[in-house]
MISE-86914 format. One record per residue (C-alpha): residue in one letter; x, y, z. Coordinates in steps of 0.25 Angstrom, whole numbers, plus 5000, padded with zeros to 4 digits. Layout:
BEGIN
aXYZ
...
END
This chain:
BEGIN
m500050005000
p501150105003
v501550194991
r502950244989
f503450344979
i504750334971
v505250464966
g506450504958
r506950574946
a507150524932
g508150404932
s508150384947
g507550244946
k506150254949
t505650154938
w506850064941
r506550054956
c505050014952
l505549904943
e506549854952
a505549844963
v504649764954
r505749674950
a506149644964
r504749594967
l504749514954
r506049454958
e505549404971
d504249344965
p503849364950
a502549304952
g502049304966
g501849414976
s501149544975
r500849614962
l501749704957
l501349824948
l502149924941
l501250044937
v501850124925
p501350214913
e500750134902
q501850164892
a502850114902
s502249984906
f502849904895
q504249954898
m504149934913
e503649794911
r504749764901
a505749814911
l505249714922
i505249594911
e506649624907
t507149614921
p508249494919
d507949424932
i506449434931
h505949324922
g504449354923
f503349404933
i501849404934
r501649484947
c502149624941
e501349704931
v501749834925
l500449924922
s499950054918
f498750114925
q497850074914
r498349934914
l498249934929
a496749964927
y496649844917
r497349764927
i496349804939
f495149784930
a495649644926
e495849604941
t494449654945
g493749604933
a493249744929
d493949764916
p493149864908
r493849834895
r493349684896
a491849734898
d492049834886
q491849954894
t493150024891
i493150124880
g494650164876
p495250294872
l494750284858
g493350244863
r493350374872
m493650454860
m492550404852
a491550414863
i491950554866
r491850594851
r490450544852
l490150624865
i490650754859
r489750734847
r488550704856
e488850824866
k489250924855
n488151014856
n488251024872
l489751054872
r489951204874
l491351214868
l491851074863
g490551064855
r491151164845
v492351074842
a491650944844
d492150894830
k493550944831
p494650844830
g495350824843
l494150854852
v493850714856
r495250684859
q495350804868
v494050764875
s494450624877
s495750674883
a495050764893
l494050654897
d495250554899
e495950654908
l494550684916
m494350534918
r495750494922
a495650604932
d494250554938
l493750694935
e492150704935
p491350784925
a490750864937
t492150924940
l492350974926
a490951034926
e491251114939
l492551164933
a491851204920
e490851274929
q491951354936
y492451404923
q491051454918
d491351604922
n492851624920
n493151514909
p491951484900
l492851414889
a493451314900
a492051294906
a491451264892
k492551174889
l492451094902
t490951094901
d491051024888
l492150924893
t491250894906
r490050864896
l490950764888
y491550704901
r490150684906
a489650624893
y490950534892
l490750484907
d489250454904
y489650384891
l490550294900
e489450264910
g488850174899
g489850054903
r491150114897
l492450144903
d493550244898
p494950204900
a495250334908
q494250274919
y495050144920
l495950184932
h494750234939
l494050104938
a495350024941
a495450104954
e494050064958
k494349924955
l495649924962
d495149874976
a494549754969
c495949714962
t496649624971
w497749614961
l498449734966
t498249714981
g499649714987
a500349744974
e501649824973
v501549934963
w502550034957
v502150154949
d503150214940
g503250304928
f502050404930
a502150554931
g500750574935
f499450504937
t497950524934
q496850534944
q496450394941
e497850344942
y498050414956
v496850344961
l497250214956
l498650224961
v498050254975
k497150134975
l498350044969
a499150094981
q498050054991
q498049914986
a499549884983
a500549844992
s501449954988
v501550064977
e502850134972
i502650254963
a503850314956
l503850454951
l504750544945
v504950654956
d506250714961
p506550634974
r506950764981
a505750844977
s504850884988
a503650834981
v504050684985
e503450704998
a502450814996
t500950804996
e500650934989
l501351004977
p501051154972
k500151164960
t501351204951
t502651144953
f503951164944
s504551034949
l505150944938
f504350834943
a503050914946
r502150814939
t502650694947
e502750764960
r501250794958
t500950654956
l501750614968
v501050714977
r499650674971
l499950524974
r500450544988
r499250624991
d498250524985
l498950404992
t498950475005
a497550505004
a497250355002
g497950315014
i499150255006
p500450255013
i501650315006
a502950265008
e504250345008
t504550394994
i505750334987
r506650444981
l507550404970
d508750504970
p509950434965
s511150534963
t511250474949
p509950414943
p510150274938
r509550304924
f510650394920
r511950334916
a512450464910
p512750564920
e512350684911
l510950624911
a510950604927
t511350754927
l510250794918
e509150724926
k509650784939
h509750934934
l508650944924
f507651054927
r508451084940
t509251204944
v510651154940
p511851214947
e512851274938
h513951184934
d515251184927
a515351164912
a515251024908
t515550934897
e514350904887
p513650784892
t513750654883
a512450594888
i511550714884
a511450774870
l510550894868
m510350924853
e509651034845
l509250984831
p508751064819
n507351004820
r506550874824
r507050794812
g508450834816
e508150784830
v507650654826
a508850634817
a509850664828
a509050574838
v509150464828
a510650484826
e510850484841
i510050354843
r510950284832
r512150344840
l511750284853
t511450144848
q512750144840
q513750204849
p514850114852
a514850124867
s513550074874
p512650084862
l511150104865
r510050014861
y508850074854
r507950044866
d508950124875
i508550254867
a507250334869
v506850454860
v505950554868
v505150664862
r504050754868
d503150754856
l503250624848
a502350674837
e503350764832
y504450664832
h503750534829
d503950544814
l505350594814
l505850484824
s505150374818
a505650404804
s507050434808
l507250314818
r506650214807
a507550274797
a508750254806
g508350114809
i508150134824
p507050054830
f506150144838
f504750144845
i503950274846
d503150274859
r501750334854
r500450284850
q500350254835
p499350354828
t498450284818
t497850404811
n498350364798
h498350214799
p497550144787
l496550084796
i496150214804
e496050284790
l495150174785
i494250194797
r494250344795
g493950324780
l492850234783
l492150324793
a492350434783
v491750364771
a490550334780
a490350464786
d490650554773
d489950464763
c491150414756
r491850544754
l493050534745
e494050564755
s493450464765
v493550354754
r494950394750
l495350374765
t494850224765
l495550194752
k496850254757
t496950154769
g497350034761
l496349944770
l495249934760
p495149814752
i495549884739
a496949884732
d497750004734
d497750034719
d496250024718
a496050114730
d496950224724
t496150214711
l494850224718
e495350344726
n495850414713
y494450384707
l493750444719
l494650564719
a494450594704
h492950584705
g492750634719
i491850524722
a491050534736
g489850484742
r489450344745
d488450344734
a489550374724
w490150244727
q488950154724
q488950154709
p490150124699
w490950244696
t491150294682
f491850424684
t493050444675
r493650574678
m494950514684
f495250444671
k496150524661
r495450524647
r495750584633
g494450674634
r493350684643
k492450604633
a493450494632
g493150364638
l493950274648
s495050184644
d495050034648
a496050064659
q495250174665
k494050094664
s494749984672
i495150084682
l493650134684
n493249994685
r494249964696
v493850094703
n492450044704
q492949904709
t493649984720
r492350064723
q491649934726
a492749874734
w492750004743
l491249994744
g491249854747
a492249874759
v491650004764
g490150004759
p489549924771
w490250024781
l489650144773
e488250074774
t488350064789
a488750214790
a487650254781
t486550214792
a485850344795
e485550314809
g486950274812
n487450154820
q487850114833
g489350124836
r489549974837
a488849964823
w489850064818
a491049994823
s490549864817
a490349924804
l491749994803
f492449864808
s491649784797
c492049884787
l493549864791
a493349714791
r492749714777
i493849804772
g494849704779
a495649814786
g496149724797
t496649624787
q497349734779
l498049784791
e498549654795
r499149634781
w499849774782
a500349724796
h500849604790
d501549674779
a502149774788
e502749664797
l503349594785
d503949724781
g504549744795
r503549854799
s503049794812
d502549924818
e501749954806
a501149804807
d500849824822
n500149964819
h499249894808
r498849784817
q498649874829
v497849974822
w496749874818
v496749804832
d496649944839
f495549994828
l494649874832
r494849904847
f494450054843
l493149994837
d492849924850
e493050054858
f492050114849
v491050014851
l491250014866
a491250164866
l490050194856
g489550054852
g488150084856
d488050234851
r487350254838
m488050354828
g488150394814
i489350384805
t489750524807
e489850504822
f490450374821
r491550424812
e491750544822
t491850444834
v492850344827
e493650454822
a493850514836
g494350374840
l495250364828
a495850494831
e496550434843
f496750294838
d498250254839
l499050134842
g499950104854
l501250034851
a502049944860
p503349994865
p504649944860
t505149814864
l506349804855
d507649894854
q506950024850
v507150174852
l505950224860
v505350354855
g504350424864
a503750554870
i504050594884
e502750584890
r502250464884
s503450364883
r503950294895
h505450264891
p506150144896
p507550164902
v508350214890
r509750254889
a509650364879
v508550464876
l508350554864
l507450674868
l506950754855
g506150884854
f506850954866
d506251084862
e505351194867
q504151134860
h504251004868
f505051024881
p504151084887
m502951034878
r501951144874
r500651094879
t499251134875
e498151154884
d497051044884
p495851104877
l494851034886
l495551024900
g496351154900
d497351194910
i496351274918
e495451164919
r496651064923
d497151164934
d495751184940
l495551034940
d496851014946
q496551114957
a495351044960
g496150914962
m495750854949
e497050844940
i496750794926
g498050834920
p499150934920
s498851074914
r499851134904
q500551214915
r500851084923
q501251004910
l502251114907
l502851104921
d502950954918
e503650964905
r505050974912
m504850834918
l504550774905
a505850834899
y506550784912
i506050644909
a506450644895
m507750684898
t508050584909
r507650464902
a508950424896
g510050354904
e511250374895
r510950474884
l510050594882
w509850664868
i509050784867
s508650864854
c507850984851
p507551044837
r507851174833
a506651184824
a505151124824
d504551054812
d504051184806
g505451244806
k505151334818
p506351354828
v506151274841
e506951304854
p507451194863
s506651154875
a506551254887
y507151134895
l508451144887
q509151234898
d508751144909
l509351034901
l510651104898
a510751154913
a510551014918
v511750944910
p513051024911
g513651034897
l512450994889
q512251084877
l511251094866
q511951044853
r511351114841
c511351014829
n511151054815
d510550964804
p511650874799
r511050874786
l511251024785
t512651024792
r513050904783
s513550834795
a513650674794
e513850654810
d512450604812
i512450494801
s512450354806
r511750274796
i512150234781
p510750284776
e510850414783
l512250424777
a511750404763
e510650504765
r511550614771
l512550584760
a511550604749
e511050734756
e512450794757
l512850754742
r511450804737
s511450944744
r512850984747
p513351114741
k514151114729
n515651084730
e516051234726
d515151294737
e515851214749
p517251184744
a517851154757
s516651084764
t516950994776
a515550934775
r515650914760
a517050834762
r516450754774
w515250704766
n516150674754
s517050584763
i515750524769
y515250494755
e516650434751
a516650344763
a515250304762
r515350274747
r516550174750
h515750104761
d515149974755
t514049954765
w513550094763
r513650104748
h512250054745
t511450144754
l512350264750
g512050234735
i510550234737
c510550364743
l511550434735
a511050384722
g509950494724
l510950604722
a511050564707
y509550574706
r509150684696
n507650654694
q507750634679
a506650554673
m507050494660
l506550384650
e507350294642
p507450334627
g506250294619
l505450244631
m504450364629
e504150334615
k503850184619
a502950234629
v502050314620
s501250274608
l501850324594
p501450414588
f501550494600
a500150564604
a500150674614
s499250784619
v499750924619
s499550934634
r500450814635
l501550884628
e501351004637
k501550914649
f502850864643
a503351004641
s502951034656
c503750924661
p504150794654
f504050714667
a502650764670
h502250714656
f502950584658
a502150564671
e500750604666
y500850544652
t501750424653
l501750384667
a500250424667
l500250484681
q498950554685
q498650644696
r497450594705
m496250664700
e495350724711
a493850764710
d493950904715
l493350984704
g494451084701
a494751174689
l495151054680
d493750994682
l493051124680
g493851134667
n493351004663
i491951034666
s492051164658
h492751084647
a491550984646
v490451094646
l491151184636
e491351054627
v489951024627
l489551164625
i490451194613
a490051054607
e488551094608
l488751224601
i489551164590
k488551054588
e487451164588
d488351244578
r488251364587
r489351454593
l489751504606
g489351644602
d487951604600
l487651574615
n487051674624
d487251674639
d486051594643
e486351484633
v487851474638
v487351464653
a486251364648
r487251274640
i488351274651
d487351234662
r486751124653
i488051064649
a488651064663
t487451004668
e487450894658
l488950874661
a488850874676
p488450734678
q489650684670
l490650784676
g490050774689
g490250624690
d491650634687
m491950754696
m490950724707
l490250864705
a489250814716
e490250874725
a489751014730
r491051084726
n491251014713
a489751054709
y490051194712
l491251194704
f490551134692
d489451244693
r490551354694
s491251294682
r489851304675
d489851454678
h491251464672
l490851394660
r489651494657
r490651614658
v491651544649
v490551504638
q490051644638
w491351704637
q491651604625
r490351644619
d490651794619
a492051764614
a491451684602
r490551794599
s491751894597
g492451794587
r492251704576
y492551574582
y491751454587
p492051314593
v492051194583
g492551084593
t492751054608
e493650944614
r494250924600
e495250804600
f496450804591
g497450684589
y496550574593
r495950534580
k496450524566
g496350644558
e496550734570
m497950694573
v498850814577
v500350774574
i501650844577
t502950804573
t504050824583
p505450874581
r505950734581
g504950684571
r503950614580
r502450624577
v501650664589
q500150664589
l499450774597
h498050744603
g497150824612
i495850884614
i495551034611
d494451104620
r493851184609
v494151224595
d493551354589
v493551394574
v493851534571
e493351604559
l494451684553
a494351774540
d494951664531
s494951534539
y494551464551
g495451464564
a495451374575
a495551404590
v495751314601
v495151334615
d495751264627
y494851264639
k495651294652
n495351254666
t496051384671
r495851524671
e496351624660
r497551554654
r498451614643
l499351534633
d500851544638
l501651544625
a502951514633
r502251384638
v501851354624
y503251374619
h503851284629
g502751174627
l502051194640
t500751244634
l500451174620
q499051134621
l498351264616
v499351274604
g499351124602
y497851124599
l498051224589
l499051134582
a498051024583
l496951114576
r497951144565
e498250994563
a496950934564
g495951054565
e495251014552
s494850874558
l494450934571
t493551054566
g493251014552
r494051134545
k495451184543
l495751274555
r496951374558
p497351384573
v497151524577
a496951524592
a497051434605
f496451484618
y496351444632
l494951464638
p494951464653
l493751404660
l493951464674
q493951604678
g495051654687
f494951754699
k495451894698
t495651994709
v494952134707
s494752244717
h493252254715
p492252154708
s491952264698
q493352254693
a493152104690
a493352074675
s492351994667
p492451854671
t492451814656
e493851874654
a494351754661
y493951664650
r494751744639
f495451654628
r496951644630
g497851574621
i498451614607
l497751654594
d498151694580
f498051844579
t497351824565
a496251754571
l495851854581
d494751914573
g494051774573
l494251754588
d493751894592
t493251994582
s493252104591
a494752094595
a495352174583
s494452294586
d494552284601
r496152254600
k495852144610
s494952024612
r494052004624
y494051854623
m495551824621
s496851884624
a497051954610
g497452104611
l497852184599
t498752304599
k498352434592
e499052384580
g498152264580
k499352164583
p499252064594
h499552114608
q500752054614
n499951994627
s498851934619
d498651794614
l498751834599
a499751784590
s500151804576
p499951684565
n501451664565
e501551664580
f500351574581
e500851474571
a502251474577
m501651444591
m500951324585
a502251274578
h502951294591
v501951204599
s502051104588
r503551094589
k503551094604
m502550984605
g503450904596
e504650934604
l503950894617
a503450764611
d504850734607
s505450744621
l504250674627
l504450554617
d505950554619
g505650514634
n505850654641
v505250634655
s506150724663
v505750794675
t505850934669
p504651024672
y504651164665
r504951294672
l504351414664
n504551544672
k503951494686
s503051394680
s503251244681
p502351124680
c502851064694
g501851134702
l500651064698
c501350934692
p500650804698
y501950724695
m502950804705
a502950684714
v503350594702
c504450684696
r505050734709
y505550864702
e506250964711
a506551094705
d507751114714
w508450994708
q507950984694
p507951104684
p506551124677
n506351144662
t506451294662
l505751364650
a506051494645
p504851594648
l505051654633
g504451794637
r503251864631
r502151804622
a502651884611
d504051834612
i503651694613
l502751704600
k503951774593
r504851654598
l503851554592
t503751624578
e505351634578
e505451484581
h504351444571
p504551544559
d503851444549
a502551434557
END
């Protein structure tokens, strides 16, 4: 029954004394005698039990148990026959989250403050954490209500917050009254059952490793002391402190061990009140703590955070290193190098299990540490719960909930396809996803009928049919659609029930869907493959996530199995639980470096500690106030004798003890680092505790280290792959020889390279890494290979030759490799242009058939025709672009408004001239008699083909002319003659060549090309000072391009008299000559340009057929195709390393026309 306290500073032997006392009892009798109980924190139970088992002269025992408080409660339940887990009474932490989510939804309208944020992510977790604290403190809702009442006048915000929390607390306790038990109530129940537990009568108990206890733990400890024969409690307290024998402490104390001193005083007070005798305290105060083999570490422990007398200058300690690195990545790299040094040092090398890496915030270092340690081949274990947010099973669950709640929205369906758990092959899933994206298919009804949409398939024209291969893909898409429906359809039917289902039915339907999909089988297959590949951690994750999710469903049924809810509420409830769904991994059992955070990890005896992140942000840690139970509420409850958890002020005062614990873990070596800059590049200062550390250890100095890659140092290299990497980096980025004629670093690396090159065992690794230095990103084909890959005579569109001129590799990727961007159903400018094309095509075709001209239409007829044609085309275009979506329907209507203005403008332009359309969507080069053939400079014959949007006939004085109109899905666009000259813009003039070669077969008469125009179909935005200054919207639809000056009168009869045209860029000077900024050209200039385009297309075709696939995008002024190129990930072009194909700007338009006439005098 007597209780004895064991107090001592770090390393004084408190844990060793407890273990030795237990060992002594086990040596006397490992089986018989009184029970032996070692009570430790949960994360330390495995290590302590292992320490007992590894005792050489103890071969086994059954009378001793190492337990945490939670496992002690389980043990009491088992002995008394009142285990709530067996009776399906307990809801776990995830079950609590789901129940709270449902309670918040139910009480939303009654919550004064929290009701406004009821749907915000994170609220459920905050409420769950607050209720957990309240229950573990045995705090009643009435107490909170009284406190809220006190705040009504002077702190209404806190009053509203506490009132809401009290309502939710009462609601949750009422919910538990229905035969349920929260894990936070375990210790309360265990304390009630302890009197009936004879198993602990006369037991010997040791308590070690705790800094503080909850209210329930205090109560259970007192009851345990009443029943046990003896209890010894070890606490981290200075044995010389007055608090060792005190019965009261000041509210605020600045002692290093203030937290454990409060624990000691509280325990003494409670034990005394219960009539339990307290034996004389054992004070462990050795002159040299046994943990510290290095004198410097003993000195550090003795003087840290104490007033240290002045001392003489001392030599720098060898057991402690204090480093300042450029950033966190540099910290991790230096730490990995230190681990390698410690394990490879000639004298007394350390085992990996002798080393611990300690950080304050594991989230900031987890990815860096895991990647660096794995790359270095160092076995390690990171002590944290494994998040499962992105695990395929959890993603599949979220996807199934989403498709049911959102009626098969596109993103929800994609989520299920991406998991890889559906009974659908990856290729089929990708094809289905591409099809869904291309057509924007959404809604369960859209899945019921076979799909016939064809927008994603590339075709020669809008009226062309599908190829056999495309039909096969469409058939495969429909088969995959049926497979998806077969797997998910029954789940969707369950979710569609209007009146909802009971929670038990929801869980059953979800599990049945997973079973039908075969998720568990697939996860086991993945685990098996991971094991064969040596990835045992990944295999364990796959297996454990499946088992834990089944338990998750059991918790849901236990918590809410009898409640009726709809799919939306079921989804919210399950999502609340999944937000906290993670995996607990077993601690290391092999030779591994332990990585952990100070507050969570219980480190075993280690010889070396590497403490990372010793900066102002983490030592002390910047804490945020609890949004529900703030500092004021905590302090007021503490004053009333109801402590629920420390406030921020108290936590800040306790920060020094955490730093002290971290720096006193090691027995032989302490390595501390801090970064100079945070991840965002902002400067970071060392910890505020740095001066205490420097004062505690004479001679210790902060070593400022630079990035060895920047200083070109080789001292930190210890592995062959790292040597190869650094050599490659040095040789690639070193300055030119003339820039550093006498460089020591250059000479050193040259010597390293020569030595490594002669080393037989290093040559292979070095060769692989250094081979990349010769890489020049040059794409080449074998001579003659391209001509074998194409059909002869070579046929190409003008736009294909433009693409080749833009970048030969981009052309190769698109036309030879047939790489395509994934099409998405968002209705953008390109789709609006396609709609406009289709409507204009039908309109012009109708006028030609009726033998009418555009100028004959009045405004009402324009509007009526456009609306009728758009309505007739909507079902077809709507099916392919999902115009049922509200946004897309709006864009379709807006496109129709634009078309009305475009056609009215064209009607007015036609009235001012003598021209009229004779064909739309006119193909050339596809049939005999319409062939357009050019001969290349190397004598090859190339057949051009394409589709001209519109061909107009111009009535001239002595002949007929031909004008090409090319619809553009952009705003006002002019013909850049510099781009024409270099072959980047060939299409418009190329169509004129096609008309000259095959115009008679296309139009039925001999035509002379006289004009080529762009017609923009969209109106741009312009900034004006006042709406009255806005120009007429029809000015945005002006023809831009090039036209023969002699045909101007046929295109605009008023241009000669007005000296300008309203409908095209055709200005005249007073002398009647073309203005230099207009689109007019003389007949010679017009013919020279066509001759140049013909020759340029021949040159491009020759280069293409010669196999030019080089990665050489053009550069014209500041223009380059790379910004919008979809093949950047394929070509890997870098402007800093590869020169572009720089093109000359050529100057003004008149200068370019002059150059063309000089180069083609015979034109």
